[in-house]
Backbone as CSV, one residue per row, in Angstrom:
resi,resn,N_x,N_y,N_z,CA_x,CA_y,CA_z,C_x,C_y,C_z
1,UNK,7.524,-8.222,36.649,8.632,-8.225,35.693,8.364,-9.213,34.561
2,UNK,7.835,-10.395,34.933,7.532,-11.419,33.917,6.439,-10.910,32.982
3,UNK,5.416,-10.222,33.564,4.341,-9.686,32.742,4.873,-8.626,31.770
4,UNK,5.805,-7.814,32.263,6.403,-6.785,31.411,7.185,-7.398,30.267
5,UNK,7.947,-8.457,30.575,8.708,-9.147,29.545,7.790,-9.776,28.500
6,UNK,6.662,-10.357,28.974,5.698,-10.952,28.044,5.099,-9.879,27.143
7,UNK,4.791,-8.699,27.750,4.234,-7.606,26.964,5.229,-7.133,25.913
8,UNK,6.488,-6.993,26.309,7.532,-6.576,25.366,7.677,-7.596,24.247
9,UNK,7.657,-8.878,24.610,7.791,-9.947,23.613,6.621,-9.924,22.635
10,UNK,5.396,-9.792,23.169,4.211,-9.774,22.303,4.222,-8.553,21.382
11,UNK,4.626,-7.404,21.940,4.691,-6.184,21.128,5.728,-6.315,20.015
12,UNK,6.902,-6.853,20.386,7.962,-7.048,19.390,7.521,-8.024,18.315
13,UNK,6.847,-9.089,18.737,6.369,-10.085,17.774,5.342,-9.472,16.827
14,UNK,4.427,-8.652,17.389,3.409,-7.998,16.573,4.046,-7.045,15.569
15,UNK,5.052,-6.300,16.024,5.745,-5.376,15.134,6.459,-6.113,14.003
16,UNK,7.040,-7.261,14.324,7.705,-8.066,13.300,6.699,-8.549,12.257
17,UNK,5.521,-8.974,12.724,4.475,-9.440,11.802,4.032,-8.295,10.894
18,UNK,3.797,-7.115,11.492,3.358,-5.957,10.704,4.422,-5.565,9.689
19,UNK,5.681,-5.516,10.139,6.775,-5.159,9.235,6.896,-6.173,8.096
20,UNK,6.709,-7.451,8.403,6.791,-8.500,7.377,5.684,-8.339,6.353
21,UNK,4.468,-8.011,6.827,3.340,-7.826,5.918,3.565,-6.617,5.016
22,UNK,4.063,-5.529,5.602,4.341,-4.321,4.814,5.416,-4.604,3.771
23,UNK,6.471,-5.296,4.187,7.541,-5.621,3.249,7.019,-6.508,2.116
24,UNK,6.216,-7.513,2.478,5.658,-8.401,1.462,4.798,-7.648,0.461
25,UNK,3.998,-6.711,0.975,3.171,-5.886,0.095,4.039,-5.022,-0.821
26,UNK,5.064,-4.377,-0.228,5.933,-3.473,-0.992,6.765,-4.222,-2.020
27,UNK,7.055,-5.475,-1.743,7.899,-6.259,-2.657,7.087,-7.017,-3.699
28,UNK,5.952,-7.567,-3.312,5.243,-8.497,-4.182,3.960,-7.957,-4.788
29,UNK,3.394,-6.932,-4.212,2.076,-6.479,-4.658,2.117,-5.094,-5.294
30,UNK,2.535,-4.078,-4.549,2.425,-2.713,-5.076,3.220,-2.478,-6.360
31,UNK,4.424,-3.049,-6.530,5.141,-2.801,-7.789,4.371,-3.241,-9.033
32,UNK,3.361,-4.091,-8.865,2.614,-4.612,-10.009,1.158,-4.161,-9.993
33,UNK,0.831,-3.185,-9.137,-0.524,-2.631,-9.067,-0.640,-1.450,-10.026
34,UNK,-0.522,-1.709,-11.299,-0.543,-0.632,-12.288,-1.907,0.056,-12.304
35,UNK,-1.892,1.376,-12.176,-3.120,2.165,-12.182,-3.180,3.061,-13.410
36,UNK,-4.394,3.364,-13.834,-4.618,4.329,-14.908,-5.164,5.598,-14.268
37,UNK,-4.346,6.625,-14.221,-4.755,7.877,-13.601,-5.192,8.859,-14.677
38,UNK,-6.317,9.540,-14.440,-6.865,10.439,-15.453,-6.898,11.875,-14.935
39,UNK,-6.385,12.785,-15.770,-6.313,14.207,-15.463,-6.994,14.966,-16.595
40,UNK,-7.734,16.007,-16.247,-8.383,16.829,-17.265,-7.986,18.283,-17.075
41,UNK,-7.491,18.894,-18.150,-7.165,20.314,-18.153,-8.109,21.001,-19.125
42,UNK,-8.895,21.939,-18.613,-9.901,22.567,-19.453,-9.267,23.514,-20.459
43,UNK,-10.037,23.874,-21.458,-9.548,24.799,-22.487,-9.190,26.138,-21.867
44,UNK,-9.973,26.575,-20.889,-9.703,27.853,-20.233,-8.378,27.818,-19.494
45,UNK,-8.091,26.689,-18.828,-6.866,26.572,-18.055,-5.616,26.532,-18.930
46,UNK,-5.738,25.982,-20.132,-4.555,25.715,-20.936,-4.472,26.514,-22.231
47,UNK,-5.539,27.198,-22.563,-5.614,27.908,-23.848,-5.422,26.945,-25.020
48,UNK,-5.860,25.706,-24.846,-5.755,24.721,-25.918,-6.654,25.118,-27.080
49,UNK,-6.154,24.986,-28.268,-6.928,25.353,-29.450,-7.713,24.156,-29.976
50,UNK,-7.127,22.993,-29.877,-7.767,21.775,-30.377,-7.738,20.705,-29.278
51,UNK,-8.883,20.145,-28.893,-8.888,19.123,-27.841,-8.069,17.900,-28.256
52,UNK,-7.320,17.357,-27.308,-6.541,16.152,-27.582,-6.248,15.411,-26.279
53,UNK,-5.808,14.166,-26.436,-5.534,13.311,-25.281,-4.095,12.817,-25.318
54,UNK,-3.416,12.953,-24.185,-2.037,12.482,-24.023,-2.044,11.281,-23.094
55,UNK,-1.271,10.263,-23.435,-0.995,9.197,-22.473,0.492,9.232,-22.144
56,UNK,0.774,9.320,-20.870,2.141,9.469,-20.368,2.567,8.236,-19.590
57,UNK,3.795,7.757,-19.869,4.409,6.734,-19.027,5.905,6.973,-18.985
58,UNK,6.580,6.414,-18.018,8.023,6.610,-17.900,8.644,5.658,-16.904
59,UNK,9.968,5.700,-16.838,10.725,4.959,-15.822,10.365,3.475,-15.770
60,UNK,10.451,2.815,-16.909,10.196,1.371,-16.919,11.329,0.586,-16.259
61,UNK,12.555,1.047,-16.432,13.738,0.400,-15.835,13.783,-1.099,-16.150
62,UNK,13.659,-1.410,-17.436,13.796,-2.811,-17.858,15.118,-3.377,-17.336
63,UNK,15.060,-4.616,-16.894,16.273,-5.283,-16.420,16.426,-5.264,-14.921
64,UNK,15.682,-4.398,-14.241,15.717,-4.372,-12.779,14.346,-4.816,-12.269
65,UNK,14.193,-6.128,-12.119,12.936,-6.692,-11.630,11.758,-6.335,-12.544
66,UNK,12.048,-6.098,-13.826,10.997,-5.733,-14.766,11.403,-6.202,-16.149
67,UNK,10.474,-6.889,-16.841,10.795,-7.390,-18.174,9.607,-7.203,-19.109
68,UNK,9.739,-7.721,-20.309,8.722,-7.494,-21.331,7.377,-8.125,-20.984
69,UNK,7.391,-9.198,-20.221,6.120,-9.805,-19.828,5.307,-8.861,-18.953
70,UNK,5.990,-8.093,-18.105,5.292,-7.114,-17.277,4.733,-5.967,-18.131
71,UNK,5.426,-5.651,-19.230,5.061,-4.503,-20.051,3.782,-4.730,-20.856
72,UNK,3.353,-5.966,-20.976,2.129,-6.265,-21.713,0.938,-5.493,-21.143
73,UNK,0.856,-5.403,-19.822,-0.259,-4.684,-19.198,-0.216,-3.202,-19.540
74,UNK,0.984,-2.643,-19.625,1.134,-1.231,-19.990,0.624,-0.993,-21.404
75,UNK,0.985,-1.864,-22.323,0.542,-1.736,-23.711,-0.980,-1.756,-23.802
76,UNK,-1.590,-2.716,-23.130,-3.054,-2.838,-23.173,-3.727,-1.607,-22.589
77,UNK,-3.190,-1.119,-21.480,-3.792,0.042,-20.816,-3.674,1.290,-21.673
78,UNK,-2.510,1.504,-22.280,-2.312,2.691,-23.106,-3.199,2.649,-24.346
79,UNK,-3.191,1.536,-25.056,-3.966,1.450,-26.299,-5.469,1.534,-26.062
80,UNK,-5.910,1.116,-24.893,-7.348,1.189,-24.599,-7.843,2.623,-24.496
81,UNK,-6.912,3.564,-24.307,-7.289,4.975,-24.192,-7.373,5.680,-25.546
82,UNK,-6.938,5.014,-26.618,-6.945,5.574,-27.967,-6.362,7.004,-27.975
83,UNK,-5.113,7.148,-27.527,-4.538,8.490,-27.353,-4.190,9.186,-28.657
84,UNK,-4.169,10.504,-28.596,-3.651,11.294,-29.712,-2.132,11.330,-29.674
85,UNK,-1.564,11.450,-28.464,-0.120,11.472,-28.281,0.268,10.486,-27.184
86,UNK,1.392,9.809,-27.390,1.979,8.980,-26.344,3.337,9.567,-26.006
87,UNK,3.577,9.753,-24.714,4.810,10.376,-24.245,5.541,9.433,-23.303
88,UNK,6.853,9.269,-23.552,7.712,8.519,-22.634,8.779,9.470,-22.116
89,UNK,8.902,9.572,-20.779,9.793,10.573,-20.188,11.123,10.004,-19.701
90,UNK,11.559,8.888,-20.273,12.922,8.423,-20.024,13.094,7.341,-18.986
91,UNK,14.339,6.847,-18.904,14.736,5.712,-18.054,14.052,4.426,-18.513
92,UNK,14.395,4.032,-19.728,13.825,2.826,-20.329,14.422,1.565,-19.715
93,UNK,15.758,1.481,-19.728,16.485,0.331,-19.174,17.249,0.806,-17.946
94,UNK,17.268,-0.006,-16.914,17.892,0.437,-15.664,19.389,0.660,-15.820
95,UNK,20.091,-0.286,-16.464,21.536,-0.155,-16.656,21.904,-0.687,-18.034
96,UNK,22.129,0.216,-18.956,22.448,-0.174,-20.329,23.775,-0.916,-20.430
97,UNK,24.655,-0.754,-19.446,25.961,-1.421,-19.494,25.862,-2.907,-19.171
98,UNK,24.857,-3.280,-18.397,24.764,-4.673,-17.953,23.515,-5.389,-18.455
99,UNK,22.670,-4.693,-19.192,21.420,-5.308,-19.639,21.688,-6.466,-20.597
100,UNK,21.112,-7.609,-20.315,21.361,-8.810,-21.118,20.145,-9.231,-21.938
101,UNK,19.069,-8.474,-21.828,17.871,-8.816,-22.580,18.004,-8.460,-24.053
102,UNK,17.001,-8.806,-24.817,16.972,-8.549,-26.249,16.333,-7.177,-26.486
103,UNK,17.132,-6.186,-26.863,16.592,-4.844,-27.035,15.600,-4.774,-28.200
104,UNK,15.733,-5.681,-29.154,14.787,-5.684,-30.276,13.393,-6.076,-29.803
105,UNK,13.321,-6.853,-28.729,12.016,-7.230,-28.181,11.322,-6.010,-27.575
106,UNK,12.110,-5.152,-26.922,11.531,-3.926,-26.373,11.007,-3.054,-27.509
107,UNK,11.809,-2.890,-28.563,11.362,-2.094,-29.716,10.089,-2.659,-30.313
108,UNK,10.046,-3.973,-30.442,8.876,-4.620,-31.017,7.623,-4.333,-30.196
109,UNK,7.771,-4.339,-28.891,6.619,-4.054,-28.026,6.218,-2.587,-28.131
110,UNK,7.184,-1.709,-28.247,6.866,-0.292,-28.376,6.119,0.005,-29.675
111,UNK,6.395,-0.764,-30.732,5.682,-0.545,-32.000,4.193,-0.826,-31.855
112,UNK,3.831,-1.622,-30.871,2.421,-1.964,-30.668,1.633,-0.846,-30.002
113,UNK,2.337,0.160,-29.481,1.657,1.319,-28.913,1.170,2.213,-30.037
114,UNK,-0.104,2.575,-29.993,-0.712,3.303,-31.106,-1.210,4.672,-30.660
115,UNK,-0.814,5.714,-31.418,-1.268,7.080,-31.147,-1.671,7.740,-32.457
116,UNK,-2.691,8.568,-32.403,-3.218,9.187,-33.630,-2.248,10.165,-34.285
117,UNK,-1.460,10.884,-33.461,-0.622,11.942,-34.018,0.856,11.831,-33.665
118,UNK,1.243,10.772,-32.962,2.674,10.596,-32.749,3.049,10.118,-31.354
119,UNK,4.259,9.542,-31.289,4.836,9.041,-30.037,6.185,9.738,-29.847
120,UNK,6.386,10.318,-28.670,7.571,11.127,-28.431,8.253,10.710,-27.128
121,UNK,9.582,10.886,-27.105,10.359,10.483,-25.932,11.523,11.433,-25.715
122,UNK,11.997,11.476,-24.484,13.229,12.180,-24.136,14.120,11.218,-23.351
123,UNK,15.375,11.608,-23.214,16.330,10.820,-22.448,16.135,11.039,-20.949
124,UNK,16.348,9.952,-20.173,16.498,10.049,-18.737,17.945,9.788,-18.379
125,UNK,18.292,9.985,-17.117,19.694,9.795,-16.732,20.153,8.344,-16.901
126,UNK,19.245,7.370,-16.744,19.626,5.966,-16.919,19.799,5.597,-18.389
127,UNK,19.379,6.464,-19.284,19.535,6.195,-20.713,20.899,6.628,-21.231
128,UNK,21.689,7.227,-20.353,23.061,7.593,-20.679,24.008,6.667,-19.920
129,UNK,24.836,5.948,-20.647,25.830,5.070,-20.026,26.792,4.637,-21.116
130,UNK,28.043,5.116,-21.029,29.024,4.844,-22.076,28.408,5.219,-23.419
131,UNK,28.201,4.257,-24.288,27.563,4.560,-25.578,26.074,4.277,-25.518
132,UNK,25.555,4.208,-24.310,24.166,3.818,-24.121,23.163,4.732,-24.770
133,UNK,23.492,6.028,-24.889,22.523,6.949,-25.469,22.172,6.569,-26.902
134,UNK,23.137,6.020,-27.646,22.859,5.579,-29.013,21.955,4.352,-29.006
135,UNK,22.151,3.487,-28.032,21.310,2.294,-27.913,19.877,2.699,-27.604
136,UNK,19.728,3.622,-26.672,18.387,4.094,-26.308,17.658,4.673,-27.514
137,UNK,18.353,5.544,-28.249,17.724,6.143,-29.427,17.302,5.070,-30.427
138,UNK,18.165,4.081,-30.634,17.840,3.004,-31.572,16.596,2.245,-31.137
139,UNK,16.527,1.908,-29.855,15.364,1.178,-29.347,14.089,1.980,-29.563
140,UNK,14.131,3.253,-29.164,12.927,4.076,-29.231,12.510,4.358,-30.669
141,UNK,13.464,4.681,-31.533,13.111,4.974,-32.921,12.611,3.729,-33.644
142,UNK,13.207,2.585,-33.357,12.702,1.341,-33.940,11.312,1.001,-33.404
143,UNK,10.991,1.556,-32.243,9.657,1.365,-31.669,8.652,2.414,-32.117
144,UNK,9.076,3.295,-33.033,8.157,4.285,-33.590,8.101,5.600,-32.846
145,UNK,9.036,5.826,-31.918,9.060,7.065,-31.147,10.008,8.079,-31.785
146,UNK,9.646,9.345,-31.704,10.540,10.438,-32.060,11.249,10.887,-30.792
147,UNK,12.572,10.808,-30.782,13.365,11.185,-29.611,13.837,12.623,-29.787
148,UNK,13.515,13.458,-28.827,13.841,14.878,-28.906,14.964,15.228,-27.931
149,UNK,16.026,15.878,-28.456,17.143,16.341,-27.639,17.285,17.843,-27.806
150,UNK,16.723,18.580,-26.870,16.744,20.044,-26.945,16.224,20.525,-28.298
151,UNK,15.097,19.950,-28.696,14.519,20.300,-29.990,13.008,20.162,-29.937
152,UNK,12.372,20.668,-30.987,10.913,20.745,-31.007,10.334,20.054,-32.236
153,UNK,9.076,19.669,-32.109,8.358,19.024,-33.207,6.946,19.598,-33.211
154,UNK,6.563,20.204,-34.337,5.247,20.858,-34.407,4.224,19.938,-35.057
155,UNK,3.039,19.883,-34.455,1.935,19.078,-34.963,0.829,20.028,-35.418
156,UNK,0.790,20.371,-36.691,-0.186,21.366,-37.170,-1.626,20.910,-36.997
157,UNK,-1.858,19.583,-37.035,-3.231,19.086,-36.903,-3.845,19.457,-35.553
158,UNK,-2.991,19.552,-34.525,-3.449,19.869,-33.181,-3.055,21.271,-32.736
159,UNK,-2.220,21.917,-33.534,-1.600,23.198,-33.140,-0.858,23.024,-31.809
160,UNK,-0.095,21.938,-31.748,0.691,21.607,-30.557,2.162,21.519,-30.939
161,UNK,3.011,22.157,-30.156,4.457,22.026,-30.318,4.987,21.162,-29.176
162,UNK,5.654,20.063,-29.531,6.246,19.178,-28.531,7.727,19.529,-28.414
163,UNK,8.153,19.912,-27.226,9.539,20.330,-26.986,10.201,19.324,-26.040
164,UNK,11.305,18.737,-26.459,11.999,17.760,-25.637,13.315,18.281,-25.102
165,UNK,13.436,18.397,-23.772,14.695,18.798,-23.142,15.507,17.548,-22.833
166,UNK,16.763,17.539,-23.223,17.629,16.394,-22.960,17.809,16.208,-21.445
167,UNK,18.244,15.010,-21.061,18.497,14.732,-19.647,19.405,15.807,-19.051
168,UNK,19.063,16.251,-17.842,19.799,17.356,-17.219,20.808,16.902,-16.175
169,UNK,20.917,15.619,-15.922,21.899,15.103,-14.967,23.166,14.629,-15.657
170,UNK,23.012,13.723,-16.609,24.157,13.153,-17.309,24.210,13.626,-18.759
171,UNK,23.064,14.007,-19.263,22.987,14.445,-20.653,23.333,15.915,-20.810
172,UNK,22.713,16.535,-21.801,23.072,17.906,-22.168,21.828,18.791,-22.212
173,UNK,20.986,18.641,-21.208,19.757,19.409,-21.151,19.994,20.910,-21.159
174,UNK,19.312,21.590,-22.080,19.458,23.036,-22.207,18.096,23.627,-22.591
175,UNK,17.356,24.137,-21.605,16.011,24.655,-21.881,15.989,25.941,-22.695
176,UNK,17.148,26.538,-22.962,17.160,27.862,-23.599,16.515,27.862,-24.984
177,UNK,16.453,26.701,-25.649,15.840,26.670,-26.973,14.349,26.992,-26.905
178,UNK,13.776,26.928,-25.682,12.357,27.228,-25.514,12.049,28.717,-25.707
179,UNK,13.078,29.533,-25.797,12.850,30.962,-26.050,12.167,31.185,-27.397
180,UNK,12.260,30.193,-28.266,11.643,30.314,-29.584,10.231,29.738,-29.619
181,UNK,9.732,29.269,-28.467,8.386,28.697,-28.418,7.342,29.780,-28.672
182,UNK,6.433,29.491,-29.567,5.392,30.453,-29.924,4.309,30.498,-28.855
183,UNK,3.741,31.676,-28.652,2.624,31.819,-27.721,1.296,31.483,-28.386
184,UNK,1.334,31.185,-29.678,0.102,30.955,-30.438,-0.268,29.483,-30.553
185,UNK,0.454,28.614,-29.844,0.114,27.191,-29.874,0.240,26.617,-28.465
186,UNK,-0.179,25.385,-28.330,-0.043,24.686,-27.058,1.374,24.119,-26.973
187,UNK,2.138,24.566,-25.999,3.532,24.143,-25.851,3.643,23.035,-24.811
188,UNK,3.901,21.839,-25.304,4.050,20.661,-24.468,5.535,20.365,-24.299
189,UNK,6.039,20.460,-23.084,7.462,20.290,-22.806,7.693,18.954,-22.113
190,UNK,8.680,18.205,-22.599,9.062,16.926,-22.000,10.445,17.068,-21.390
191,UNK,10.579,16.668,-20.146,11.884,16.679,-19.488,11.875,15.642,-18.386
192,UNK,12.857,14.780,-18.365,12.889,13.706,-17.379,12.855,14.244,-15.953
193,UNK,13.628,15.287,-15.697,13.755,15.814,-14.326,12.755,16.934,-14.068
194,UNK,11.823,16.753,-13.125,10.740,17.730,-12.932,11.165,19.075,-12.364
195,UNK,12.217,19.129,-11.561,12.575,20.394,-10.915,13.074,21.446,-11.895
196,UNK,13.338,21.043,-13.134,13.697,22.007,-14.182,12.532,22.969,-14.433
197,UNK,11.343,22.565,-14.021,10.153,23.410,-14.178,10.385,24.817,-13.631
198,UNK,11.145,24.922,-12.552,11.403,26.226,-11.944,12.264,27.134,-12.816
199,UNK,12.938,26.555,-13.807,13.805,27.338,-14.683,13.099,27.794,-15.961
200,UNK,11.806,27.463,-16.082,11.098,27.726,-17.335,10.113,28.884,-17.248
201,UNK,10.170,29.643,-16.179,9.169,30.683,-15.961,9.203,31.782,-17.025
202,UNK,10.330,31.952,-17.696,10.445,33.000,-18.714,9.962,32.545,-20.091
203,UNK,9.560,31.287,-20.188,9.150,30.753,-21.483,7.644,30.493,-21.517
204,UNK,7.132,30.394,-22.733,5.705,30.141,-22.913,5.438,28.634,-22.830
205,UNK,5.119,28.176,-21.633,4.924,26.747,-21.390,3.468,26.483,-21.023
206,UNK,2.831,25.560,-21.724,1.463,25.183,-21.384,1.460,24.031,-20.381
207,UNK,2.198,22.962,-20.708,2.238,21.781,-19.857,3.596,21.116,-19.982
208,UNK,4.198,20.773,-18.843,5.449,20.020,-18.834,5.180,18.643,-18.232
209,UNK,5.790,17.620,-18.826,5.635,16.245,-18.354,6.994,15.694,-17.952
210,UNK,7.039,15.049,-16.772,8.302,14.538,-16.237,8.093,13.211,-15.524
211,UNK,9.233,12.599,-15.150,9.222,11.371,-14.348,10.309,11.469,-13.293
212,UNK,11.233,10.500,-13.302,12.470,10.570,-12.521,12.326,10.197,-11.042
213,UNK,11.267,10.638,-10.391,11.158,10.483,-8.934,10.544,9.157,-8.503
214,UNK,9.798,8.506,-9.393,9.015,7.307,-9.068,7.985,7.608,-7.971
215,UNK,7.642,8.881,-7.820,6.719,9.257,-6.757,7.295,9.042,-5.375
216,UNK,8.621,8.947,-5.306,9.293,8.624,-4.049,9.613,7.150,-3.931
217,UNK,8.890,6.318,-4.689,9.029,4.853,-4.746,8.700,4.174,-3.418
218,UNK,9.359,4.564,-2.353,9.022,4.046,-1.017,8.734,5.264,-0.137
219,UNK,7.441,5.510,0.092,7.032,6.711,0.800,6.911,6.439,2.291
220,UNK,7.932,6.815,3.022,7.963,6.669,4.473,8.305,8.025,5.077
221,UNK,7.506,8.515,6.015,7.786,9.828,6.620,9.199,9.900,7.207
222,UNK,9.846,11.047,6.983,11.192,11.336,7.485,12.280,10.477,6.832
223,UNK,11.899,9.672,5.839,12.877,8.821,5.162,12.988,9.183,3.691
224,UNK,11.847,9.239,3.030,11.831,9.369,1.578,12.481,10.659,1.087
225,UNK,12.167,11.768,1.726,12.675,13.052,1.248,14.200,13.097,1.183
226,UNK,14.850,12.342,2.055,16.314,12.328,2.076,16.907,11.588,0.896
227,UNK,16.083,10.762,0.227,16.596,9.917,-0.850,16.031,10.283,-2.222
228,UNK,15.295,11.382,-2.296,14.796,11.818,-3.596,15.974,12.242,-4.468
229,UNK,15.902,11.975,-5.775,17.052,12.251,-6.649,17.238,13.732,-6.938
230,UNK,18.428,14.082,-7.356,18.727,15.443,-7.789,17.772,15.854,-8.904
231,UNK,17.269,17.074,-8.844,16.261,17.591,-9.770,14.920,16.879,-9.613
232,UNK,14.740,16.192,-8.481,13.453,15.557,-8.221,13.036,15.711,-6.767
233,UNK,13.479,16.779,-6.148,13.220,16.982,-4.724,12.069,17.934,-4.439
234,UNK,11.711,18.746,-5.423,10.648,19.743,-5.224,9.304,19.207,-5.700
235,UNK,9.291,18.670,-6.904,8.070,18.147,-7.506,8.182,16.624,-7.571
236,UNK,7.419,15.937,-6.756,7.609,14.494,-6.583,6.595,13.670,-7.369
237,UNK,5.333,14.056,-7.344,4.332,13.330,-8.127,3.061,14.150,-8.238
238,UNK,2.334,13.930,-9.317,1.055,14.592,-9.484,1.122,15.884,-10.274
239,UNK,0.036,16.656,-10.171,-0.152,17.865,-10.976,0.203,19.106,-10.166
240,UNK,0.953,20.002,-10.803,1.342,21.270,-10.195,1.011,22.395,-11.176
241,UNK,0.812,23.604,-10.626,0.523,24.761,-11.466,1.293,25.961,-10.962
242,UNK,1.847,26.737,-11.891,2.574,27.947,-11.528,2.418,28.972,-12.647
243,UNK,1.841,30.100,-12.308,1.695,31.212,-13.259,1.076,30.790,-14.585
244,UNK,0.083,29.923,-14.513,-0.619,29.502,-15.715,-0.007,28.340,-16.462
245,UNK,1.158,27.869,-16.018,1.792,26.692,-16.615,1.589,25.490,-15.705
246,UNK,1.434,24.322,-16.316,1.207,23.111,-15.555,2.394,22.153,-15.668
247,UNK,2.574,21.369,-14.618,3.571,20.289,-14.591,2.899,19.037,-14.072
248,UNK,3.117,17.935,-14.780,2.666,16.652,-14.241,3.865,15.719,-14.118
249,UNK,4.022,15.123,-12.922,5.120,14.197,-12.651,4.536,12.804,-12.444
250,UNK,4.880,11.879,-13.328,4.396,10.519,-13.200,5.198,9.736,-12.176
251,UNK,4.533,8.807,-11.510,5.218,7.923,-10.560,5.961,6.804,-11.282
252,UNK,5.762,6.704,-12.598,6.519,5.734,-13.380,5.972,4.328,-13.300
253,UNK,6.728,3.406,-13.915,6.296,2.020,-14.055,7.129,1.063,-13.206
254,UNK,8.451,1.130,-13.343,9.332,0.163,-12.687,9.933,0.688,-11.393
255,UNK,11.012,0.044,-10.976,11.729,0.431,-9.759,13.230,0.478,-10.057
256,UNK,13.973,1.070,-9.154,15.428,1.063,-9.252,16.033,1.049,-7.849
257,UNK,17.234,0.545,-7.742,17.979,0.414,-6.482,17.357,-0.610,-5.537
258,UNK,16.064,-0.469,-5.241,15.339,-1.448,-4.442,14.119,-1.905,-5.218
259,UNK,13.849,-3.214,-5.296,12.678,-3.699,-6.036,11.403,-3.564,-5.209
260,UNK,11.174,-2.361,-4.687,10.066,-2.119,-3.771,9.304,-0.871,-4.185
261,UNK,8.005,-0.859,-3.888,7.186,0.344,-3.953,6.257,0.339,-2.743
262,UNK,6.109,1.511,-2.142,5.203,1.632,-1.008,4.582,3.023,-1.027
263,UNK,3.265,3.052,-1.170,2.515,4.308,-1.271,2.955,5.112,-2.500
264,UNK,3.376,4.424,-3.532,3.762,5.066,-4.800,3.433,4.092,-5.931
265,UNK,2.156,3.830,-6.114,1.682,2.823,-7.071,2.079,3.221,-8.494
266,UNK,2.638,2.303,-9.275,3.000,2.614,-10.667,1.781,3.039,-11.472
267,UNK,2.019,3.889,-12.473,0.869,4.458,-13.168,1.127,4.712,-14.649
268,UNK,0.028,4.650,-15.397,-0.094,5.226,-16.737,-1.050,6.387,-16.580
269,UNK,-0.686,7.548,-17.118,-1.497,8.749,-16.900,-2.128,9.225,-18.198
270,UNK,-3.429,9.448,-18.149,-4.177,9.961,-19.292,-4.521,11.422,-19.011
271,UNK,-4.044,12.311,-19.865,-4.286,13.747,-19.692,-5.134,14.248,-20.862
272,UNK,-6.335,14.671,-20.564,-7.228,15.217,-21.576,-7.126,16.733,-21.551
273,UNK,-6.826,17.313,-22.683,-6.622,18.762,-22.774,-7.702,19.386,-23.637
274,UNK,-8.346,20.407,-23.097,-9.262,21.218,-23.890,-10.649,20.657,-24.056
275,UNK,-11.093,19.786,-23.133,-12.454,19.254,-23.226,-13.217,19.551,-21.951
C-alpha cells in the first residue's frame, strides 16, 4: 500500500511538472515565436497572369498582452520579403472600447510597412465596437492601408482585383458583390472569417485570405474544436483548395481571451503567385 501511494505521489508530481512546463511554454515562449511561412501557388494552379508576392498578417489584438514593441519584429519580417501586396485580415485591437494605448503609434508603425503595389485590409469582428469601426478605419488609413467594405480595388499593373468582404459576425459582410468579379483577372478575396469560403462557390475566386481562428490558439485534442469561433470551425489554419479556388487561413499574430498559444505558432505568411 505504501509503495502504491509513493507511485501515485511520484506520478502526480511528474504530471504537475509536465503541466507546469507546458503552461510556461504556452504562456512565455510560443506566443512570441513568430514564424515566416512561405506558400507558392503556380501559374497553372491559379491562372495568374503576372507573378507577384503577397505578405499576409492578421489578428494582432493590440492591447491584449501585445503592444507596439512586439510589432517591431512583424515589421522587419514583412519588409524583408519586399512584397508586392500586404494584406491585413482584421482584429487589429482586441477591445476598442477599453484600449488605452496611443492609436497614432499603431498608425505610425503601419506606415513603415512597404509594398510595391498597395496595402489592403478588411474589418474583423474585434474591429467593431460602438463607434470602433471608425477608429479602425482611421488607424489603418493613416497607416497607408486601403480598407475594403464589400468593395473591390483593381490593380492593372498586376491584373489583380482585390475584393474585401466586411466582417460577417458583427459587421455587414455581403459576398454578393463578387458576382461582378471578372474571370479575366486574378481575384484575391479578403474576409476575416474563413468559413465564408463555402458561400463563394458560385463566384470567380482565385485565392481567399482569412484569419479569425488563430489556428485554434491552444491546440489540445477534444478541447480546441469546441472553442473555435463562429465562421471559423471548418477552416482553421493553412492552405485549402476547392474546385480550383484556394483559401489560406493565417494563425495570426496575437492572442485573445487567454494570453496563451500552444501548437499554433504566430505567423507572417508569404504567398508567391505565378512563379
